[in-house]
C-alpha positions as CSV (number, residue, x, y, z in Angstrom):
1,M,-5.6,23.7,27.3
2,S,-5.8,25.9,24.5
3,V,-4.7,24.7,20.8
4,D,-5.0,27.3,18.3
5,L,-6.1,25.3,15.1
6,E,-6.4,28.2,12.7
7,L,-2.6,29.3,13.6
8,A,-1.6,25.6,13.1
9,A,-3.1,25.8,9.7
10,S,-1.4,29.0,8.9
11,F,2.2,27.4,9.8
12,M,1.4,24.2,7.9
13,A,0.2,26.4,4.9
14,G,3.3,28.7,5.1
15,H,6.1,26.0,6.1
16,A,5.2,22.1,5.8
17,R,5.9,19.7,3.1
18,L,3.0,18.8,1.0
19,L,2.6,15.6,2.5
20,D,2.3,16.9,6.1
21,R,-0.3,19.6,4.8
22,R,-2.5,16.9,3.2
23,R,-2.2,14.9,6.5
24,F,-3.3,18.1,8.3
25,E,-6.1,18.9,5.8
26,L,-7.4,15.3,6.6
27,L,-6.9,15.4,10.0
28,V,-9.1,18.6,10.5
29,G,-11.6,17.8,8.0
30,R,-10.3,19.8,4.9
31,G,-8.9,17.2,3.0
32,S,-9.3,13.4,1.5
33,A,-7.6,10.3,1.9
34,E,-6.9,10.0,-1.8
35,A,-5.3,13.6,-1.5
36,V,-3.0,12.3,1.3
37,L,-2.0,9.1,-0.9
38,A,-1.4,11.1,-4.0
39,A,1.2,13.0,-1.7
40,L,2.8,10.1,-0.6
41,E,3.2,8.4,-4.0
42,A,6.2,10.9,-4.6
43,Y,8.2,9.0,-1.9
44,R,7.5,5.8,-3.2
45,N,10.2,3.5,-5.6
46,P,9.5,0.9,-8.2
47,D,10.3,-1.5,-5.6
48,G,7.3,-0.8,-3.2
49,G,9.5,0.9,-0.5
50,Y,9.8,4.2,0.2
51,G,12.6,6.8,0.2
52,R,13.6,10.1,-1.1
53,G,13.6,12.0,1.8
54,L,10.2,10.4,3.6
55,E,12.6,10.3,6.7
56,P,13.4,13.7,6.7
57,D,17.5,13.0,7.6
58,L,17.4,10.4,5.3
59,R,17.5,12.1,2.0
60,A,18.8,9.4,0.0
61,A,16.5,8.1,-2.8
62,E,16.8,4.3,-2.0
63,S,13.8,2.6,-0.3
64,Q,14.6,2.3,3.5
65,P,13.1,0.6,6.7
66,G,13.1,4.4,7.8
67,G,10.7,5.3,5.1
68,A,8.4,2.3,5.6
69,L,7.7,3.6,9.1
70,H,6.5,7.0,7.8
71,A,4.6,5.4,4.8
72,F,2.8,2.9,7.4
73,E,1.9,6.2,9.5
74,V,0.0,7.8,6.8
75,F,-1.9,4.1,5.8
76,E,-2.8,4.5,9.6
77,D,-3.6,8.0,9.2
78,I,-6.4,7.4,6.3
79,A,-8.2,4.8,8.4
80,P,-10.7,3.2,7.7
81,H,-9.2,3.8,4.0
82,T,-7.3,1.2,2.5
83,S,-4.9,1.3,-0.1
84,P,-3.1,-1.7,-2.2
85,R,0.3,0.4,-1.6
86,V,0.7,-0.9,1.9
87,V,0.7,-4.6,1.1
88,E,3.3,-3.7,-1.7
89,L,5.2,-2.0,0.9
90,C,4.7,-5.2,3.1
91,D,6.1,-7.1,0.0
92,W,9.3,-5.1,-0.4
93,L,10.1,-5.5,3.5
94,E,9.7,-9.1,3.1
95,S,12.3,-8.9,0.2
96,V,14.6,-7.2,2.6
97,T,14.1,-8.9,5.7
98,L,17.2,-10.8,6.7
99,P,17.2,-14.7,7.4
100,D,16.2,-14.1,11.3
101,G,13.4,-12.1,10.4
102,G,14.7,-9.0,11.3
103,L,15.4,-5.7,9.6
104,P,18.5,-3.9,9.2
105,F,18.8,-0.3,10.6
106,A,19.5,0.9,7.2
107,L,20.2,-0.2,3.8
108,P,23.3,1.1,1.5
109,V,22.6,4.8,0.1
110,Q,24.8,5.9,-3.2
111,D,24.4,9.7,-1.9
112,A,24.7,10.4,1.5
113,A,24.5,14.0,1.1
114,A,22.3,15.5,4.0
115,T,21.7,12.4,5.4
116,A,22.6,11.8,9.3
117,P,25.6,9.4,9.7
118,F,23.4,7.0,11.7
119,W,21.6,6.0,8.8
120,A,24.5,6.4,6.3
121,N,26.8,4.3,8.2
122,A,24.3,1.6,9.2
123,D,25.4,-2.0,8.8
124,P,22.8,-3.6,6.3
125,T,24.0,-7.2,7.2
126,K,22.8,-6.8,10.7
127,S,19.0,-6.9,12.0
128,A,18.2,-4.2,14.3
129,L,15.3,-4.4,16.8
130,Q,14.7,-0.7,16.5
131,S,14.0,-0.5,12.7
132,T,11.9,-3.9,12.8
133,A,10.0,-2.5,16.2
134,F,9.2,0.6,14.4
135,A,8.0,-1.1,10.9
136,A,6.0,-3.7,12.6
137,G,4.5,-1.5,15.4
138,A,3.5,1.0,12.8
139,A,2.3,-2.0,10.7
140,L,0.1,-3.3,13.3
141,R,-1.7,-0.1,13.9
142,V,-2.4,-0.4,10.0
143,A,-3.3,-3.8,10.4
144,A,-6.1,-2.9,12.9
145,H,-8.3,-1.5,10.3
146,D,-6.4,-3.5,7.2
147,P,-7.0,-7.3,6.9
148,A,-4.2,-7.4,4.3
149,V,-1.9,-6.3,6.3
150,A,-2.8,-8.4,9.3
151,R,-2.4,-11.6,7.5
152,H,0.8,-10.4,5.5
153,P,3.7,-13.0,6.2
154,W,6.5,-10.4,7.0
155,L,4.4,-9.1,9.6
156,R,4.3,-12.2,11.6
157,R,8.1,-13.0,11.1
158,A,8.9,-9.5,11.9
159,C,6.6,-9.7,15.4
160,E,8.6,-13.0,16.0
161,Y,11.8,-11.5,15.4
162,C,11.1,-8.6,18.0
163,F,9.5,-10.7,20.7
164,A,12.9,-13.2,20.4
165,A,14.8,-10.0,20.7
166,V,12.9,-8.4,23.7
167,E,13.3,-12.0,25.5
168,A,17.0,-11.8,24.9
169,L,17.4,-8.1,26.3
170,D,19.7,-8.2,29.7
171,E,20.9,-4.7,29.3
172,Q,19.0,-1.2,29.2
173,P,18.5,-0.3,25.3
174,H,19.0,2.7,23.6
175,A,16.2,5.3,24.2
176,I,14.9,5.3,20.9
177,A,15.3,1.7,20.3
178,L,13.3,1.2,23.8
179,S,10.7,3.6,23.1
180,F,9.8,1.9,19.6
181,T,10.0,-1.7,21.2
182,V,7.5,-0.5,23.9
183,R,5.1,0.8,21.4
184,F,5.3,-2.0,19.1
185,L,4.5,-4.6,22.1
186,D,1.5,-2.2,22.9
187,A,0.4,-2.4,19.3
188,A,0.7,-6.3,19.7
189,V,-1.4,-6.9,22.8
190,P,-4.8,-7.6,21.0
191,Q,-3.2,-10.2,18.5
192,Y,-0.3,-11.7,20.5
193,P,-0.7,-12.9,24.2
194,Q,3.0,-12.8,25.0
195,A,3.3,-9.2,24.3
196,E,1.7,-8.2,27.8
197,E,4.2,-10.5,29.4
198,L,6.9,-9.0,27.3
199,L,5.6,-5.0,28.3
200,D,6.0,-6.3,32.1
201,R,9.8,-7.5,31.4
202,L,10.4,-3.9,29.9
203,A,9.1,-2.0,32.6
204,R,12.6,-2.4,34.6
205,F,13.9,-0.3,31.6
206,V,11.0,2.4,31.4
207,P,11.4,5.3,34.9
208,R,7.7,5.7,36.2
209,D,7.9,9.1,34.7
210,G,9.0,8.2,31.2
211,R,11.9,10.4,30.9
212,V,14.6,8.4,29.1
213,P,17.6,10.7,28.2
214,V,18.9,10.0,24.7
215,A,22.7,9.1,24.7
216,G,24.5,10.3,21.9
217,G,21.5,13.1,21.1
218,S,21.3,16.8,21.4
219,E,21.6,18.3,24.6
220,G,18.3,17.7,26.5
221,E,16.9,15.2,23.6
222,T,14.9,12.8,26.0
223,M,12.1,10.0,25.4
224,R,9.2,10.9,27.3
225,A,6.0,9.2,28.6
226,L,4.1,10.0,25.2
227,D,6.8,8.4,23.1
228,F,5.9,5.1,24.9
229,A,2.3,5.3,25.5
230,P,0.5,8.3,23.7
231,V,-2.8,7.2,24.8
232,P,-4.0,6.8,28.1
233,G,-5.4,3.4,29.3
234,S,-3.4,1.7,26.6
235,P,-1.4,-1.3,27.7
236,A,1.7,0.2,27.7
237,S,0.5,3.0,30.0
238,R,0.7,0.7,33.1
239,L,4.6,1.1,32.8
240,L,3.8,4.8,33.6
241,D,2.8,6.6,37.0
242,E,-0.7,7.5,37.2
243,G,-1.4,11.2,36.0
244,V,2.1,11.3,33.8
245,I,0.3,10.7,30.5
246,E,-2.2,13.5,31.1
247,A,0.3,15.9,32.4
248,E,2.3,15.2,29.3
249,L,-0.6,15.8,27.1
250,D,-1.1,19.1,28.9
251,E,2.6,20.3,28.3
252,L,2.3,19.2,24.6
253,A,-0.5,21.2,23.9
254,E,1.4,24.2,25.8
255,Q,4.4,23.7,23.2
256,Q,2.5,25.2,20.2
257,H,4.7,28.2,18.9
258,S,3.6,31.6,18.4
259,D,3.9,31.2,14.8
260,G,1.4,28.1,15.3
261,G,3.7,25.2,15.0
262,W,5.7,22.7,17.1
263,S,9.0,21.7,17.2
264,V,11.2,18.4,17.4
265,D,14.4,18.5,20.5
266,F,16.7,16.5,18.5
267,A,19.1,17.6,15.7
268,S,18.5,17.8,12.1
269,F,21.1,17.2,9.3
270,S,20.1,19.5,6.9
271,P,18.2,23.0,6.8
272,I,15.0,21.3,4.7
273,A,15.1,18.5,7.5
274,A,14.7,21.1,10.0
275,L,11.8,22.7,8.4
276,E,10.1,19.4,7.3
277,W,10.7,17.9,11.1
278,R,8.3,20.9,12.4
279,G,5.6,20.2,9.8
280,Y,5.4,16.5,11.0
281,A,6.0,17.5,14.7
282,T,3.0,19.8,14.1
283,V,0.7,17.0,12.7
284,D,2.2,14.2,15.4
285,A,1.3,17.1,18.5
286,L,-2.3,17.2,17.0
287,L,-3.0,13.3,16.1
288,K,-1.5,12.6,19.8
289,L,-3.9,15.1,21.6
290,H,-6.8,14.4,19.6
291,R,-6.4,10.3,19.8
292,A,-6.2,10.9,23.4
293,G,-9.7,12.9,23.3
294,R,-8.0,15.9,24.5
295,L,-8.8,17.9,21.1
296,E,-11.6,18.2,18.6
297,L,-10.4,18.5,15.1
298,A,-12.7,20.3,13.0
299,L,-12.1,23.5,10.9
300,A,-14.3,25.5,8.5
301,G,-13.5,25.5,4.9
302,R,-11.6,28.7,3.7
């Protein structure tokens, strides 16, 4: 396995948005948590939520559950550092949670320019397992180092909604919803005993090779093993055949392009989103390889 970190650094400097450049710099030892948080601040709204294109295919200014997911990813990046902004985000999520404890897939937007139709046309009155699971799963990963998140009432309500929704599943979920739900349960195992059993219930929907085509997606768009269990030995990894995660990590490393970056396999809804996804995907690939013990991340200053 060979990853060219210097080439990745050049790609990020030339092509990525500031937030992902700061995340990359922190990852390789050239940055700081404070710099990452300062970049994230540009996407924050006064209500405590995040919008303004933090989800690249959702350009609208309004705070959104999709923005919360990406904000939580940043708060996970800065561990063991914490920020009071994450509790404010949980407060905002509590304010938009529906009576059954779930989050809508998306909230209304005033200007849907360059926003994917599935975001712009979502029903804000109906809870969605996908959005609740992606927000709660990411929050649980932050809660592992931030006690204020772990004890926030929104997170418990969201977890209870997700557990009930998984219990009620009687048919194959959409591939993306399935991957986020598995990741949620994987993160929930240390705190919630029922998460183990619910992972086993989802096993019938996850092929042992981890490949689930995305209905309605781009040609060839597929959820893969690392979308379900990016770390070997995690609770969710038992849903996959032995060696699958390791093979996927090898393939991920080989997917670095000659310009130093990685790509996504789904369509973008604006030219700027297509470029922003590449910077995001590059940081995501390096994080997965590093967290799986496949990559030492240290670059000399320049």
